[in-house]
N, C-alpha and C positions, 0 to 999 in steps of 0.2 A: 504494500500500500504506500502511495506517495507520502512523504513526511508531512506535507501540508494538510493532509486529510486525517492523519492519525488522531489528533486531539479532538476535532469536532465529531468524528464518527465514534471514537471511543467514549466521548462525553454523552452523545446521544444514546449510545448503547447502555451505558451505566444508568442514565435517567429512565430509559425504557425498562430496564430490569427493576429499578426501584418502584416504578409505577406498577409493574406486573406483580411484584411481591406484595405491595399494598392491596391490590385488587384481589389477590388470591389468599390473603390471610383470613381464614374463616373463624379464627378465634376472636376476631374483632367484628362487632356487629356491622352488617351491611351499610346501614346509614352512616356509621362512623367512617367506614372505608370510602364511601362516596365523598364525604367531607374532606378526608385526607387527600384523595385524588384531586379534588377541586383546588385545594391549597397548593398541591404540587403543580397543577396546570397553571395557576395564577403566578406562582413563583417563577416558573419557567418562562412565562410571558414577560417577566421583568417587574411584576407588581410587587409592592412591599407587603409581604405576608410573613408570618412567623412559622417557619418550617420546623422549629425546634419541638413544638407540640406534636407534630406529625411523627418525628423521630422518637420522642418519648413514648408515644402511644403504640407505635408499630414495631420498633426494634426489639424490645424485651420479649415479645412473644414468638420471635422467630426461632425455629429449631435448628436452622443452619447458620453457623457462625458467619459465613460470608454475607448472607442476606442481612443479618443483624448489623454487621459492620457497615454495609452499604447504606442502610437506613440511618444509622448513627451519623454518617458522614454526608448525607444527601445535601445538606446545606453548603458544604464545600464544593460539591459538584455543580450545584446551581450557581454559586458565585463565579465559577470558572466560565460560565456562559458569557459574562460581561467582558472577559479577557480575550474572547475570540474576535477575529476580524468581522466587520459588520455583515458580510454576506454569509459567513459561517454561522454567526449568531442567529441570523434570521432562519437559516435552515434547521438548526438544532431546535429552536423554539417551535418551528412548524411541525417537526417530527413529534416533539413532546406534546404539543397541543392536539395533534391528530390522535396519537395513541391514548392519551388520558381521556379525551372526549369519547373515543370508542369504548374504553373500559367503563366509563361512567354510564354510557348507553347500555352496555351489556349488563352491568349490575342492576340497572333500573328496569330494563326490559325483560331480562331472563333471571328471575329470582332463583337463587341457589340455596345452599344450606345456610341455616343461621348458626349462631354460636354453639348450639347444642347438637349440631350435626343433623338436624331434622329439616325438612323442607320449610322454607320461610314463607311459602305462598299459601297461607291458611286464612280462613275467615274467622269471625269472632267466636264461632263454636269450635274452632280447631279443625274444621274439615278442609280438605285440600280444595283449592280453587284453581289448580292448574288444569289447563286443557292440553291434552296430549293426543297422539295418534296411536291407536291400538293396532299392532301388527300381528296378524294371526300366525301361529306356529307353522301351519302348513300353507301351501300356496292357495290362493283363493281370491276373493274380492279385495279391492284395495282397503287400506286401513280405515277404521271408523274412529270418530272422535270419542274420547272418553274423559272422565274427570276422576277416575279412581286409580289407585296404585295397582290394582290387580286386574284391571281391564273390565270390559263390559260383560260381566257374568260368566267368565271363563277362567279356568286356572292355567290355560295354555296360552302361549303367545307372550308378547311383551308390550309394555307401554313406553313409547318414545316421546320424550319431552322436547 
């Protein structure tokens, strides 16, 4: 890789990894992860926000030392954006904005597991509100929509969300 591209590409990669780690940390409630991703997006865009709270909330729960260290030092990575040449700074910010916006969309649109490891898409009664496609175990008609984990009245096949 050309020397002139090493820092901006490396920096974009590190920030992308930090964002992905935040988005994937299911020990942190989804709403908090959304807030942390928004803070990272804003900081990457050059806005004055406090990323130390993000690091304090996300780093300690990481099981991998490298991810924990990355989140502890994300403020340093963000500060390096300012040292880049203007064109490189623009590109790194664009990459981070695109990635974090996509992650925020995914966490909002596709509810995953909550902090207890159960589906977070439940109504006030605790019933699943997820609509999924039921794929029969054998070939046959196309999948039917269902809202249960076990499928529409059958113990065979699988529910794909």
